[in-house]
C-alpha positions in Angstrom: 0.8 -22.2 -29.2 2.4 -20.3 -26.2 1.8 -16.6 -26.1 5.4 -15.0 -25.6 3.9 -11.8 -25.7 3.7 -11.1 -22.1 7.7 -12.5 -21.3 8.6 -10.5 -23.9 7.3 -7.3 -22.2 8.3 -8.4 -19.1 12.1 -8.5 -20.1 12.0 -4.9 -21.8 10.8 -3.8 -18.2 13.4 -5.3 -16.0 15.8 -3.5 -18.7 14.4 -0.7 -18.2 15.0 -1.3 -14.0 18.3 -3.0 -13.9 17.7 -2.3 -10.0 14.6 -1.7 -7.6 14.1 1.5 -6.9 14.7 2.8 -3.2 12.1 3.5 -1.1 10.9 7.1 -1.3 11.2 6.8 2.6 14.7 5.9 2.6 15.6 8.8 0.0 13.9 11.0 2.2 15.7 9.9 5.6 13.5 7.2 6.5 14.5 3.7 7.8 15.1 1.3 5.4 14.5 -2.6 6.4 17.0 -4.9 7.4 17.4 -7.8 5.6 18.6 -10.7 8.3 21.1 -12.6 7.5 22.7 -15.8 8.7 25.6 -13.7 10.4 22.8 -12.1 12.4 21.0 -14.8 13.6 23.8 -15.8 15.3 24.9 -12.8 16.7 21.4 -12.8 18.3 21.3 -15.9 19.5 24.7 -14.7 21.8 23.3 -12.0 22.9 20.3 -14.1 24.5 22.4 -16.5 25.7 24.5 -13.2 27.4 24.7 -14.8 31.5 22.0 -12.8 33.6 24.0 -10.2 35.8 24.6 -10.9 39.3 22.5 -8.1 40.3 19.5 -9.4 38.6 19.9 -12.9 40.0 20.1 -11.9 43.1 16.7 -9.5 42.5 15.2 -12.8 41.2 16.3 -14.7 44.3 14.6 -12.2 46.7 11.4 -12.1 44.7 10.7 -15.7 44.9 12.3 -15.9 48.8 9.1 -13.4 48.8 6.4 -15.5 47.0 8.3 -18.6 49.3 7.3 -16.6 52.1 3.8 -15.6 51.4 2.8 -19.0 50.4 1.1 -20.5 53.5 0.8 -24.1 54.1 -1.8 -24.3 56.6 -4.9 -21.6 56.0 -5.5 -19.0 58.3 -8.8 -19.5 59.6 -8.2 -23.2 61.1 -4.8 -22.8 61.5 -5.2 -23.0 65.0 -7.2 -26.0 64.7 -5.3 -27.9 62.5 -2.3 -27.5 64.5 -4.1 -28.5 67.5 -5.6 -31.4 65.4 -1.6 -32.4 64.5 -0.6 -32.1 68.6 -3.1 -35.0 69.3 -2.7 -36.8 66.7 1.4 -37.2 67.4 0.4 -38.0 70.9 -2.0 -40.6 70.2 0.1 -42.1 67.2 3.8 -42.8 68.9 5.3 -46.2 70.4 5.8 -47.1 74.4 9.1 -47.6 75.2 8.5 -49.2 78.4 6.8 -51.5 76.7 9.3 -52.0 74.1 11.2 -52.8 76.5 9.3 -55.5 77.6 10.2 -57.5 74.1 12.1 -60.9 74.8 14.0 -60.9 72.1 14.3 -57.8 70.3 16.8 -55.1 71.9 17.8 -51.5 71.2 21.4 -52.8 69.9 19.0 -54.4 66.8 17.7 -50.6 65.8 20.4 -49.2 64.0 20.7 -52.0 62.2 17.0 -52.4 60.9 17.1 -48.4 60.2 20.4 -48.7 58.6 18.5 -50.8 56.4 15.1 -48.5 55.6 17.4 -45.6 55.0 19.3 -47.6 52.1 16.2 -49.0 50.9 14.4 -45.8 51.2 16.9 -43.9 49.1 17.2 -46.6 46.6 13.4 -46.0 45.7 14.3 -42.7 45.8 10.5 -42.3 48.6 9.9 -39.4 49.6 11.1 -38.1 53.7 7.5 -38.9 55.3 7.8 -42.1 54.5 11.1 -42.8 56.1 10.2 -41.4 59.2 6.4 -43.0 58.8 7.7 -46.0 58.3 9.3 -46.2 61.6 6.9 -44.8 63.7 4.4 -47.5 61.9 7.6 -50.4 63.4 7.4 -48.4 67.1 3.5 -48.5 67.5 4.0 -52.9 66.2 6.8 -53.4 68.3 5.1 -51.7 71.6 2.0 -54.4 71.2 3.2 -57.2 69.6 5.5 -59.6 70.5 8.3 -59.7 67.8 10.9 -62.6 67.2 14.3 -61.8 65.7 14.1 -63.2 62.4 10.8 -61.6 61.4 12.1 -58.3 62.9 13.1 -57.2 59.1 10.0 -58.3 57.9 7.7 -56.2 60.1 10.4 -53.3 58.6 9.8 -54.1 55.1 5.9 -54.1 55.8 6.1 -51.1 57.3 7.8 -49.5 54.6 5.5 -51.0 52.1 2.5 -49.9 53.8 4.1 -46.2 54.2 4.8 -46.1 50.3 1.5 -46.8 49.7 0.4 -43.6 51.8 3.0 -41.2 50.8 4.3 -42.2 48.0 3.0 -42.1 44.3 1.8 -45.4 42.8 5.2 -46.1 40.7 7.5 -45.6 43.4 5.6 -48.3 45.5 7.8 -51.1 45.8 6.4 -54.3 44.5 6.3 -57.5 46.7 9.0 -59.0 43.8 10.9 -56.3 44.8 11.0 -57.1 48.4 11.5 -60.4 48.5 14.8 -59.9 46.8 16.2 -57.2 48.7 15.7 -59.2 51.7 17.7 -61.6 49.8 14.7 -63.9 49.6 14.6 -64.6 53.7 10.8 -64.3 53.6 8.7 -65.9 51.0 6.4 -63.1 48.9 3.0 -64.8 50.8 4.8 -63.5 54.0 4.8 -59.6 53.5 1.2 -59.4 52.8 0.1 -61.3 56.2 2.5 -59.0 57.3 1.3 -56.1 55.9 -2.4 -57.0 56.9 -1.1 -58.3 60.5 0.3 -55.1 61.2 -2.4 -52.7 59.6 -5.1 -55.1 62.1 -2.4 -53.8 65.4 -2.2 -50.1 64.2 -6.2 -50.5 63.9 -5.6 -49.4 60.7 -5.0 -45.6 61.8 -1.9 -44.7 59.6 -1.4 -41.3 59.4 1.0 -39.8 61.8 2.7 -36.5 61.7 5.8 -36.8 60.9 9.1 -35.1 62.2 9.7 -33.9 58.4 5.9 -32.3 58.2 6.7 -30.4 61.2 10.0 -29.5 59.5 8.6 -28.1 56.4 6.2 -25.8 58.8 8.7 -24.6 61.0 10.8 -23.8 57.6 8.3 -22.2 55.1 5.3 -20.6 57.3 6.8 -17.6 59.1 10.9 -18.0 58.3 11.8 -19.3 55.2 15.2 -20.9 56.2 18.3 -21.5 53.4 18.5 -24.6 51.8 21.7 -26.1 53.6 19.9 -25.1 57.1 17.0 -27.4 56.0 19.8 -30.1 54.8 21.6 -30.0 58.0 18.3 -30.0 59.9 16.9 -33.6 58.0 20.6 -34.9 58.8 20.5 -34.0 62.3 16.2 -35.5 62.6 17.8 -38.8 61.1 20.0 -39.5 63.3 17.6 -39.7 65.9 15.8 -42.7 64.5 18.4 -44.8 65.3 18.3 -44.3 69.0 16.1 -44.9 71.7 17.1 -41.5 73.8 14.5 -39.6 71.5 11.6 -42.2 70.5 9.7 -40.9 73.5 10.1 -37.3 72.1 7.3 -35.9 70.0 7.9 -35.1 65.8 7.6 -31.4 66.7 10.0 -31.2 69.5 12.2 -33.4 67.5 12.1 -31.3 64.2 12.5 -28.0 66.5 15.2 -29.2 68.1 17.0 -30.3 64.8 16.5 -27.3 63.4 18.0 -25.4 66.5 21.4 -27.3 66.3 21.4 -26.6 62.5 20.9 -23.0 62.5 23.4 -22.8 65.7 26.6 -24.6 63.4 25.7 -23.0 60.5 25.8 -19.4 62.6 22.4 -18.3 62.2 20.7 -16.0 65.0 18.7 -17.4 67.7 15.0 -17.4 68.3 14.6 -17.4 71.7 10.7 -18.1 71.5 11.4 -21.4 69.4 13.7 -22.4 72.4 11.3 -24.8 74.5 12.8 -26.8 77.0 12.0 -30.3 75.1 13.6 -29.2 71.8 16.6 -28.3 73.9 17.0 -31.3 75.6 17.1 -33.1 71.7 20.0 -30.9 71.2 22.2 -31.8 73.7 21.5 -35.2 73.5 22.8 -34.5 69.4 25.4 -32.3 70.4 26.9 -34.9 73.3 26.3 -37.7 70.7 28.0 -36.0 67.7 31.0 -34.7 69.9 31.9 -38.4 71.7 30.6 -40.8 69.1 30.5 -38.7 65.5 32.5 -42.2 63.6 29.7 -44.3 65.3 27.4 -42.6 62.7 25.9 -45.2 60.1 27.9 -44.8 56.8 24.6 -44.8 54.6 23.3 -41.7 56.1 27.0 -40.0 55.9 27.1 -40.5 52.1 23.4 -40.2 51.7 24.0 -36.4 53.0 27.5 -35.9 51.9 26.1 -35.7 47.9 25.8 -31.5 47.1 22.0 -32.1 46.4 21.8 -32.1 49.9 24.4 -29.4 50.3 27.1 -31.8 52.0 25.1 -31.6 55.5 26.8 -34.8 56.7 30.4 -33.1 55.9 29.3 -30.0 57.5 28.2 -31.7 60.7 31.3 -34.0 61.4 34.1 -31.1 60.3 31.9 -28.8 62.9 32.4 -31.1 65.4 35.8 -32.3 64.7 37.4 -29.1 65.2 35.8 -29.0 68.4 32.9 -26.9 68.3 30.1 -27.6 70.9 26.8 -26.1 71.1 26.7 -23.3 73.9 23.1 -23.0 75.7 24.0 -18.9 76.6 21.3 -17.0 78.3 19.4 -14.5 77.0 20.7 -11.0 77.6 18.7 -9.2 80.3 17.4 -5.9 79.6 18.8 -3.3 81.9 17.3 -1.3 84.9 15.6 2.1 83.4 13.7 4.6 85.8 10.5 5.2 85.6 8.7 7.8 83.6 7.0 10.7 86.1 3.0 11.1 85.1 2.6 13.0 82.0 -0.1 14.6 84.0 1.1 15.5 87.0 3.0 18.5 85.6 -0.3 19.5 84.0 -2.2 22.2 86.6 -5.7 21.2 88.3 -7.1 24.2 86.3 -6.4 22.9 82.5 -7.5 19.1 84.0 -10.7 20.1 85.3 -11.6 22.3 82.3 -15.4 22.7 82.3 -16.8 22.2 79.3 -18.0 25.6 77.4 -21.5 26.8 76.5 -21.4 25.6 73.1 -20.8 22.6 74.1 -23.2 21.7 76.8 -26.0 23.6 74.2 -25.3 20.8 72.0 -25.7 18.2 74.2 -29.2 19.9 75.0 -30.2 20.4 71.6 -33.4 18.7 70.7 -31.5 16.5 68.0 -29.7 14.6 70.2 -32.1 11.2 71.1 -33.6 11.1 74.7 -32.7 8.4 77.0 -35.5 6.4 78.4 -35.7 7.3 82.0 -37.9 4.4 83.0 -38.7 1.1 81.8 -42.4 2.1 80.8 -41.1 4.9 78.4 -38.7 2.1 77.2 -40.7 1.9 73.0 -38.5 -1.6 73.1 -39.0 -2.5 76.7 -42.6 -2.5 75.7 -42.9 -4.0 72.5 -40.8 -7.0 74.2 -43.4 -7.5 77.2 -46.2 -7.7 74.3 -44.6 -10.1 72.3 -44.0 -12.5 75.8 -48.0 -12.1 76.6 -48.4 -13.3 72.9 -46.5 -16.3 73.4 -48.3 -17.0 77.2 -51.6 -16.9 75.7 
């Protein structure tokens, strides 16, 4: 039978203390325990979601820019060697404009159609920016060494894009052969892409690596100076314009990146950097400035639409508005410093007695002290010379 004595005693205790006794610390002026209610949780969540003050956001952005500025893409110890190798590599892996001029069927007016097609495919598969520039570099090198018929021009471009994507992008980003055939509307069989890929690689001697304009732009924007996002996007838009035209094929990617960055900074109202204004970069700026001022209506619609998104800071809209308003790049001469009068020699006003002041006796005595080492006057008194001579005698024995 169940024992109810414990239950009865517990009920008696509860009747004696109907309410929970307060803590001694509360009675003596202590801090009571706070009960959390659902309303309190909602209030705390609302406090946590309060927008960050503007000053704090600016401070965080400044800290982030400092971290980016401190980040170096190249190790300082090998920086010069890496840059020298990149310059040598970009010269040795460029296409020849003279050889491309001798193509019997492929003409320069066909290039914008191919580049526009490749830009659209590159954007559709969301490939890296370097892939597009490497694709056109492979096409230029192949066309410089092989005769290409018009019907195979698109096939060469797709094969070059396929090679560049395998070299630069992740495996899941690389388009398949069936996708390439579908993009070309089955103009070529799937086996044709594989055959052309092997033929292109044999022609360029399997040297796929090439320092692209995108890689040079990243070095220029992240090494010494951290550029604004808008300046970088405008520079990328200008660099992709250079892929369409013959005039820019003869320039190195480093010069194209520097020229595009120079013009982008000018259109965005940034200050000049005279040490970056090389002759090749200024020539590229003049070509771009002239083309955009006179033929902006001929720009690729695919390229303009691509860079009109907010993701790219509406770079194409910014450039078109800049030139439609009649602005042009102005190559202003650097401000010359006014001539200055050379200062008098500081020692001219000093008396000869001050200049030819003899040393004190204490200083002379310190030199002649016994603590100073004695300089040997001849080879015979030099212990190192004698020791070296003894070693030579042993070696000659």
